[in-house]
N, C-alpha and C positions, 0 to 999 in steps of 0.2 A: 503493499499500499504506499502511497506517496501523496502528499498534499492535503487539502483541506478536507474536513469530514464533519459530520454532523450526527446528532442522536448518540451521544457517547455518554458514558459514566452514569447512566440511569440504572437503578436497581432492577434486576431482572424481575423481582416478584411484583413490581409496581406497573412497569410498562415493558411493553416488548420492543427493545431498540432494533432501529434499522441503521447501519452504518453504510454511508455513500461516500466514496472517495476516488479521486482519480487513481489510476493503479495500472501499474505495468507488472503483469503476472509473468514471473520467471520460474523456470523448472526447480531452481535451487531456493526458492522463496524460505524463508526461515520464520519462526515466531509460533506462539501459541494461537490456536482457532479462537475466534470472537464467537461470544454467545449473541444468538440472535441472526437475522438476517444481514448479509453483506451484499451491497451493489457496487460494481466496479464500474466507475465514470471514465470517459475518454482520458487518455493519459497524454500530458503535454510537458514540454519543458522550455521555459522562456516565452517572451512576448509574441514572438512570430507564431509560434506552433499554437498558442493559447487562441490568437484570432483567427488562425485557419481552422481550427476545430471548434470555433465558438458555436456554430449551428447544431453539431452534434452533441456538444456538452450541454447546451441548452434543453434539447429535447431528452437527454438522459437525466439531466436533473429534474425537468418537470415530471417524469415518470417516476422519479425516486421519492419526491416529495407528496405525491398524491396519496390521499389516504392518512396521512399523519395528524396526530393530535398536537404535535409540537415540533418545531424544527430549529435544531441547535446548530449554529453556524459558527465556523472561525473565519475571522477577519484579521488583516487584510487579504484578499484573495477573489480570483473571479468565481469560484464555486459558492463561496459564501454569499456574494452579490446575486448571483443568479438564483440562489435557494431562497433568499429573503424575497426577492422579485415575485417568484412562482408561489411563494406561502403568502405572501399579502394580497395576492390575486385571489386566493381560494378562502382567504379569512383565517388562516392558520397562524397561531401566534408564534413569533421568533425569539429565541433567545441567542446573544451573540457571546462569543469570547474573542476578546481583543489580545491577539498574541504578538504583535509587531507593528511596526510604524510603515505603512506603505509609501508616505512620501519620503521618508528616509532612506528607502531601498532605491527608489527611482533617484532621488538627487544625489546619491552615491555613484551613480553611473553605471551600477551593475547590469543594467539592460539597454546600456547604450544611449546614444542621443535621442533615440525616439521615446526611451523612457524617461528621460528628463523633460522632454517636450509634454508628455502625458501626465506628469507629476501632479499639476493643479487638479485635473479632471479626476484622475484616481484618488487623490486626497479628498474631495468634493464627495465622490461616490461613497467611499468608506464611512466618512462622517453621515452621510444620509443613511446607510446601512445601520450603523449603530444606533442612531437617533429613532429609527424605526423599530428597534427591539424592545419587547417588553421587560427582558431581564439582560443585563449585561454583567459579563466576568472581565476583570482585567487582571492581566499578570503583573503589572506594576501597582504602587500606591498612588501614584500622582501623575507620572509622565504621560502614559497613553490615555489617562482620564483627560487630561489638559488639551491633548492633540484631537481627541475623538470623544467628545462628551456624550452622556447619556441623554435621553429623553428625561424632563423633570419627574415623570409618573414612573419611571422605570425602577425596578428592584436592581441594586447594584452590589456585586462582592468583588474583592480585590485579593487574589491569592495566586500563587505560582503553582504549576505542577511539578516543580522540584521538590524533591524528598531529600534531605541530607542525611549523611552517617550520622550516627548516634554519637560518636566521641571523634575528635580530631586524631589524625593518624600520622601527620607530617612531623618528621623527626627533626628538621631545621638543622642538619649537619652543615657546618661549613667547610669540611674536607674537600678537598678535588677541586676540578676546574666549574666555574661558574655555569650554570646550566638553565636555560629559558625554555617554557613549555607553553604552547597555545593548542588550543582545541577549539575546532570549527569545520565546517563543511568548506570544500574548496569547490563546489558545484558552481559558484559566482565569486566576484571578487570583493563583495562588501563585508566579508570578514576581515580584510585588510593584511592579511598574511604577506602579501608583497611589501607593504609598508614596513612590517617588523623585519623582514629579511634584509631591506635596506638599512634599516637602523642598526641591525647586527653587523653588517658590513663597516657601518662608520665607528664601532666600539672595538673592533679587533685591534685598532692600535693600542689601547689600553689595556684591553682584556684579550690577549692572543689566544688563549685557550677557550673562550666561550662558545657554548655550542646551544643548539635550537633544535627541539623535536616539535614537529606539527603533527597533530592527531587528527586525522580527518580524510576524506577522499571526495572525489569529484572531478568534472570535466577539466577544470583549470590547473590541475596537477601539472601538466607540460609546463605551463607558464610559469609556475612557482620554479620548478627544477631550473628554467632558464634563467629567471631572476636571481637565483642564487650563483648560478655561472657569472651573470653579469657583475654581481657584486663582490665576487672573488671569494665567495664562502661555500661553495659545493660540498666541501668537506666537513663544513661545521653544521649542516642543517639535515636533520633526519626525517623522512616522511614515513609515518608508520602506517598510514591508509585508515580505512575503518576499522575501529575496534569495537565490537559488539558487546563484549563482557564488560561491564563496569568496572568488575576487578581488576582488569587490564589497564583500563583508562587510570583507576586510582594509584596503580603501581606506577606508571608513568609520572603522575603528579607528585607522587611522594619523592621521587627523586630530583624535582625542581629546586633551584635557587629561587626562581622568581616565576610566577604565572603572568602571561600578558595577553590581553585582549585588545587587539588593535581594530576592532570593527568599526565601519563606517556607518552603520545603523544596527540597533538592537530593540527588542521589547525588554524582556527581563532575562539577561543571560544565564542559561542553565549552566555552562560550564564554568564561568566566573564563579558563582555560587557554590558549585560543588569543590572548586579548588580552594574557596576561602573557608569552607566549613570544614575541611580536614586540615587547616592551618597553614596552608601555602601562601606567603605574601603576594599580593597581587596587584597589579596597576592595569588600567584599561582606559580607552576612549571615553570621552565624555557623551555617550550617546544613551537613548532609551532609559531603563531603570539604573544604569550604572551609579549615577549621583546618590541613589538611594541605597547603596551599598558601599561605597568607597567616599574617603574624604577627598576634598579638591587637589590636595598634595600628592594623591596617587593617582589622577587622571591627567589626560592630555586631550586636546581639541583633534576630532577624527581626522586623519590623513596628515597630520603635523609631524612628519618624520623627525623633525628638529627637536620638537618639544619631547617625542617619546625617547630621543637618543640621550637628551640631556636627563630625564628622568632614570633610564636605565643606568647611566653612569654613576649618578648618585647614590641609587640604592645598591648596586653591585659594591660601591666602596664602604657601604654602612651596613654591617650586620645588625647593628642595634636598630635601625630604621625598620630594617626586615623582619626583625623579632617584633616590633611595635605593630606593624602591619598585620603580621600573623595573629597576634592577639586581638586586635580590633576585628580582623575578618570572623574569627569565630565568633565574636558577640553579635556581629551584625547580622549572622546567618541563622541564629538560632530560631528565628521566627519562621524558618522552613522545615523545622522539626517534624517528625511524622504524627506526633499528636495534634500540633497546631494546624497542619494541611488535612489531617482527618476530620476535625472540627469544622474547617471552612467548607470542605467539600461536602460533608452532611448538610450543611445550612442550604449549599447551593443546589443540591439534589432536591431539597424540599421544596425550593423555590421552582425549580423545573417540573416537579410533579404537579405543583399547583397550578401552574399554566397549562400543562396538558390537561388538566381535569377541570379547566374552565375556571379556576381561582383566581 
């Protein structure tokens, strides 16, 4: 499964959920089967394919929405917009989960010049979808609410899907060469790994043994390899590809001197939260929910390689500052504990059940 989905996280004994998502069915597909019916919508990648397949996608979305008591959409995205339109025409209540910043993605240039031109339209459409939802869940506490406000009468919830480890596991050793870690998809460039590789090249004069591990896979991997060669650091960058086992990701994080999230746009970054929760000192670009997690002294403007380089130098010189960031990060992520998330999810489920039942 890939992309936007709705009718999820509803208790099976209350409603019969139907999951509809854009999907590419592979022979080696992995994962647990879903309870309830699953509908595969047309698969597409990028702006061009989404436009070319729009008629087929619209027809499939209309069929999947038919007969529903409630439509739960993820936004931003084409599927969430189409599902909202179809549900509204049928008088079906809509609940929305706002998981990212549509305008931020397009502003970053991830979808090229055409994406930048469409940014105002996509932002306006996303705001309209959110305003028409009778219940809205945000993964941030402030930022996405400000950009995509709910209707005055809507039920509103704020919690992330991230569930952190029960106890910090980072050991914080200062032995050996400094090691940076970043986690994120490389299907598009808005995760900013190319900027981090450039910054790595700039700090090698002072830290000649510094290395970087990038966890993630995607179509832009060849570009990142080429960027590493251009910056003179092909020997210093390791690409692990996709790691499906959380224990594998945690093992990589545990070896980090510093976690770096150089994204050009974000909602509430899961990878950053998970790194901070186990105690890894972290820095990140000032996007999405990042200011809700990190102090200003640990952030930099998106795409500002000079500021990122300066901050890397400062922190790699100072074990004390790294230990301070580690302690502060653990405290900042306690709100993502399993018990806190379970309580918030239960309240959200009750809201959805009430909407589906006409409440």
